[in-house]
N, C-alpha and C positions, 0 to 999 in steps of 0.2 A: 588610382583606384579609391573610391570613396569608402570610408569606414563608418559612415552614418547608417544606422539601422533602417530597414524598410519601414515605412509608416504602417501603423496598425489600422485595419478597417474600423470605422466607427460602428458598423453593423455587420454581423456575421450570422447567417442562418445556415445551420449545418444539419444535413440529413433530415429535412422537414418532410413529413408525410401527412396526408390527411385522407381519411376514408369516410365515405357516406354509405348508407345502405346500398349495396350492389355496385358501388363505384369507388375506384381508387383515384381521387382527384389529384393528389400530389404523391410523387414517388422519390423519396430521398433527395430532395432539392437542396442544393448549396447556392448561397448568394452572399456576396460580400460587397459592401459599399463604403467608400472613403469620404471623409469630410472634404468639402470643396470640390465635389465632382457631381456631374449629372450622369446618372447610371440609367440607361434606357432598358426597360423590360418589355420584350416583344414576344409575340406568339399569336396563333390563331385564337378566335373565340373558343373557349373550352380547353385551352392549353393549360390553364391553371394559374394565370397571372393574378386574377382577382382573388382566388382562394388563398394563394400565398400571401398576398397583402392583407387579407382579412385575418390570417393567422398572426401576422405582425401587429395588426391593430387590436388584437384581442377579441375580435368578433367570432372567430373560430378557434377551438382548442386543437392543437396538432396531436397526431398520434404519438404514443410514447416512443422514445428513442432519439428524437431530434433535439436540437439545442439552439437557442438564440443568445448571442453575446452583443452587448452594447459597450463600446470602448474596451473590449477585451474581457469584460466580466460577464459570466452567465447570468441571465435574468429569467424570471417567470412572468409571462404575459398571459394572464388568465381572463382578462376582461379589458375593455377600452380604457378604463381609468388607469390600469397598470401601464398600458402603452403610453398614455399621456405623461405619467410620472417619469417614464424613461425617455422622454423627449421625442416621442414619435407622433407625428400628425399626418392625417390622410385627408386629402381633398378629393372627394368622389365626383363623378360626373353630375349626379344629382346633389346640388349643394345643400348642406345641412345648416341652413340659416333660418332664423325666425323673422319673416318679412314684416311683422307688425312691430318689431323692436327697432331701436336705433342701431347705428353701426357700433357705437361704444358698448351698448348693452349686449350685442352679439359677440363682440370681442371678449367681454367678461362673462359670457354665459356659463353658469356653473361655478364661477369664481367671483360672484358679485361683491362689490364693496358696499358696506353699510355703516351707518352711524346711529347708534342707539336703536338698532333694529329697523331703521328706515334706509331704503336704498340710497346710496350716495351717488346720484347721477352726475353731479358736478365733478366728483373725484374720478369717475369712470371716463368722462369726457376728456378730462385733462390727461389721464393715463393713456388713453387710446390715441391722443393727438400725436405723441412722439413717434409711435410706430407707423402711423399713417403718413407722417412727414417723411419718415425713412423710405417708405415705399413710393413717395411722390403721388399719393392718392389725390384725385381731383374732387373729392367730396369731403364734407365735414363729419366729425365724429357724432354729431347729433342728427345727421341725416337719417331718414327712415329707410331701411333696407328695401322695402317694397318699391321705392322710387328709383332704385339703382338699376343699371344695365347688368346683363349677365357677366360681362367682363369686370365691372365694378364689384359685383357680389363675390366674384372669385378673389378679388383683391382683399375683400373683407376676410375671407377664409384664410388667406395667407397672413394677413395682419394678426388674426387670432392665433395662428400657429407661432408666429414670431413673438407675440406678447407672452405666450406661455413658455418661451425659451426652448422651443423645440429644436432639436439638433438634426432630426431626420424628417424630411418632408416628402410624402408620396403624393404624386399628382396623377390622377387616373383620367386619361383622355381629356386634358384640360382645354383643348382648342375646339372641341366638337361644335359648340354653339357660338364661336367667335368669328368676327369678320377678319379679313386679312390685316387690317390696321390694328385691331385689338390683339391679334395673334403676335404681331411684331412687338407691340408694347409688352405683352406677357413674356416674350423671349428676352427682351432687354432686362426685365425684372428678374427673370430666372438667372441670367448671367451675373447680375449684381449680387443675388443671394449666394450663388456659387463662389463669387469672389470673397464674400464675407465668411466663407467656411461652412456653409450649410451643405449637408448631404441631401441630394435630391434624387429620388427614384421616379423616373418619368415613364409612365405606361402609355404607349401609343401604337397604332397600327399604321401611322403615316410615315412613310420612309423619309420624305423630305425633312420632316421635323427632327427625326433621329439623326440624320446626317448633319443637320445644322447645329444641334445642341449637344449631342451625347459625347461624353469622354470615353464611356465604355457601354457595351450592349450585352445583355444576357438574353438568351432565347429559350423559351419553354416550348415543348411539344409533347402532347399526350401525358401531361402531368409530370414530366421530367425535364431537367435542365440539360439541353444538348450542347451547351458551350457558351463561352463569353468571348467578346471581341474587344480589342483595344481600338483607340481612335484610328490608327493607321490601317486596321483590318476591316473597318466598316465599309463594306461594298454591297451594292444592291443584290447581285446574284448570290453572294455568300449568305446574306441574311435570309433571302427567300429559300435557298436550299436547306438551311437549318430549320426554318419554320415549317416547311411543307414536305421536305424530303425530295424535292426535285428542282430542276433548273428553271430560271426565269424564262428561258426561251420556249419552254413547253406551254406557257400560259396562253399564247396568242395564235395557236394553230387555227388556220382557216381551211376547213375541209369542204366547205359548201360551194366553192367556186365563186367567182366575182359577182355573178348575177347581172352584170351591166349589159349583157346582150339579150336579156329576157325582155318581155313586154313591160312597159311602164305600168306600175300598180297605183302610183300616186303622182299626180301632176298639180303643182301649185303655181298659179300665175298671178303676178301683181298683187300679192296679199299684203295688206297693211292695216294699221289701226289709226293712222293719222298722227301718231305720237311717237311711240318707241320703235315701231316696225314700219319700214317704208318699201312698198312695191317689191316684195320678195318673190322670186320665181325659181323653181327647181323641179327636178324629176327624180323619183325613186322607182327602181325596178323590182319586180318580183324576185325574191331570193337574194337581194342585195342588202348589205349593211352599209348605210350611208352615214358618215360622221358629220355632225354639225359642231364646229369649233368656233372659238372666239373668246375674247377677254370677258371678264365679269362685267355685266352691264351692257354687253353688245346687243342684247335683245333676243338671245336664243330661246329662253323659256317663254318669252312673250310671243314669239313666232309659233312655238309648239301649241300654246294655249289658243291662239287664233285658229290653227288648223283643227284643233279638237273641239272648238266651239265653246270653250270655257270663258273666252272674252269676245267682245263684239268687234267684228272687222268693219273697216270703212271702205275697203276696196279689195278686189281680187276674186278669183274663182278656184275651186278645188275639183279635181277629177279623180275618181276611184275606179280602177279597172276600165278606163275608157269612157266612163259616164260622169257627166257633171252632177255633183251632189250639193244639196243645200245643207250645211251643217251650222246650225245656230245654237246648239246645245250639246253637251257631252252625250246625252241620251241619243240624239240623232247621229252622232259620230259612231257610237257603239253599234247602233242598228245598221249603219252603212259598212261596218267592218273595220273601223279605225279605233284603236284604244291608246291610252296615254298613261304611262307610269310616272307619277309626279316625283319631283326631287324631295318633297317634304312628306315622307311616308308616315311620320307620326302625326303631323298636323292635318294633312289632307288625304292620306291614303288609307290608313288602317283604323279600325275600331279596337283600340288597345285592350279594352276591358271585355271584349267578346272572344269566344273561342276561335281557334284556328279554323275549324270547320265552317263556322258562320262567316268568317272573313272570306274564305275561298268561294263560298257559294253565293255570296251577296249579289253578284252580277247576273246570275242565272237562276235565281230562286223561283222564277215563274215556271221553269221547266218541271219543277217538282210539285206543282199544284195538281190536285185531283179531286174528284167528287165535289166540285163547286168551290174549291179554294183551300181544301185541307192540304197540308204539306206532307210529302213523302220523305220523312226525315231519314229513313234508311238509305234512300237513294242519294241524298245529300251527303250523308256520312261516308258512303262508299266512294263518292266523287272526291271527297277530301282525302280519304286514305290513298286513292290512286294518285292524286296530285302530290301528296307527301312523298310517295315512292318515286314518282317520275322526276321531281325536281330536287330530290335529296334533301328535303327539309328535316332538320334534326329536331324532332319533338317526340315526346313519349306517347302522346295521344292527340287526335284532332280536338279533344275537349279542352286542351290546355289553352289558357288565355294568351293571345298573341303578344301582349305587352311584356310577357316574361321571357320571350325569345331573344336571341342575339340579333344584332343588326342585320347580319347576312341572312338569317332565317326569316326575319320579318320581311326583308326585301323579296325573298322567294315566295312567301305567302301572298304578297301583293301581286307579284308577277303571275302566280298560278291563278288568281282570280281573273286577271285580264285574259289569260290564255283559255279559260273555260268558255269565253265568248267566241272562240274560234276566229280570231281577227285575220284580216288580209294585210293590214298595216299596223305595226307596233312602234309607238314613239316612246323611247326610254330616256328620261331626263335624269342625268347623273345616276345611272343604275347601280354603281358600286360605291357610292359615297357612304362613308361610315361603316363599311364592312371590311372584314379581315382578308388576308391574302388567299386563304383557302376558299372562302365564299366567292371572292372575285373570280377565281378560276372556274368555279361551278357555274357562275352566271355567264361567263364567256362561252362555256360549253353549251348552255341553253340557247344563247343567241345563235351560235353556229348551227345547232340542230333546227332551230326555227327557220333560218335562212335556207337550209337544205330542203325544208318542207315547202319553200316558196313564199314564205312571209316576207314582205318588205319591211325593213327595220331602219328607223332613223334614231341614231344614238347621239345625244347631247352629252358632252363630257368636258370637264375642265382639266382632266389629266391627259396631257399630250401623249405619253407612252401608250395609254389605253386607246386613244383615237388612232394612233399610228398602227397599233397592233391588231385591232379588230376590224377596221373599216376598209371597204373596197374602194370607196371614193370619199373625199372630205370636201364639204363646202364650208366656207368661212364667213362669219358675220363680223361687221365692224360698224358701230354707231347706228344700228338698226337696219343695215343693208347687207345683202349678200355681195361680197366683194371679190370672190374667187373660188376656184376649185382645183384640187389636186387629186391624182389618181395613180394607181399602180405603184411602180417603183419610185415615183416622185413624192409619195407621201412620206415626209420626214417631219420631225419636230421643227426643224429649221424652216422648212417651206410653209408649214402651217402658221407658225408664229410670225413669219414675215408678212403674210397676208393679214393676220389679226392686228398687227401694229401699223400697217400701212406701208410696208417696205416691199411687198411683192406685187407683181402685175397680175391682172386677171388671166387665168389659164384659158 
């Protein structure tokens, strides 16, 4: 029996509460983090994760009664400078760098070196080089941040934290804008930092990342901590149950029937662009959810954009409800009854600085024109209110800017805009990317209800459990071609990935 004492957590947050007018954001939350561990913090959007970390960062002041300890000692963190003094660094999704400055200047920002009142740029470059070498950074300390990739800018943030001798590093959804290769490099770096004794709080809604990295997981729900799991206890169904209060099996209920015996609503024949997409043919039935799977780069999005008229096709025909249609632009697609939800909701789908109501009404604004072009704003407002209720969009008012909403609610705003056009065919490209577990469940409910109403739905997804869970049939692309189909009980992750990588035969 070991007589060694249990290690003391480097960070302890005890009984932390935070109230805003009319809202209790945190309720007596406890969190402990040890040096040399990756501690994942999970929960739906609105569960309190960001609020808790902003209390730790000094951006919010907690309600009286709670306590924060660093290395066993109680500390007061009333502002961000106090957090930095106690060795706490937070890397937010929106990186806090000055792009017009060099890497070294960003690392020293707020702690600049000077000689005789003049900035010592050479000294800062020399001082930054050692920490960049430790991280294996592929850029020089005198590089301009504006010229770096997102992954490289993230590395600058980490370098700044290490240079300030931070002991606790909080990473908020760090892989959101990274490629799979950049994500792998980040994970390797996180493991090195953990081995060096850094305590890392890792906020993510991506289960796969948590399974790969986390030593422990704490789950928040409705502002309270519902429990923590050790490495051996981290299981998908356990985490989901803690996050949303129900089992994973309840997520993928299909109550609409398969739809495969209904009349075809969309028939694509020999569609291609001569480059990324080659002679693709498939049929989608009314009331059917058809999954489109394949590895990244297989050409799924390119195929969807050809159908929608966003890109120019070089061959092929499209039939909607039995009639051949000419779709050379998104406007023509919408008029024909076919709409497309882009995978890039922020860049291509939403106007982030416009209100929710304006985003919802954008596709049908012509319906509200009267008296020679005047808008009936009351009618548009009522439409937005009804859409918010129908899709369960969590927003205080239709006047709120859509950019302030969570990812799941932004996705539902974009989906509501498409549904206002009353489509016959709905193409969803990565519909649950970047949204939390609860929002995913609501989006699956919406898909099921649309299929019940007879809408034909084509879903592109890189998440195999999602495709398996919601699709009636799955067609698979590889290198720009449709290479196979699975349906019914044959839809498994194994059967889909076998086709995607070239190991399965055409069904």
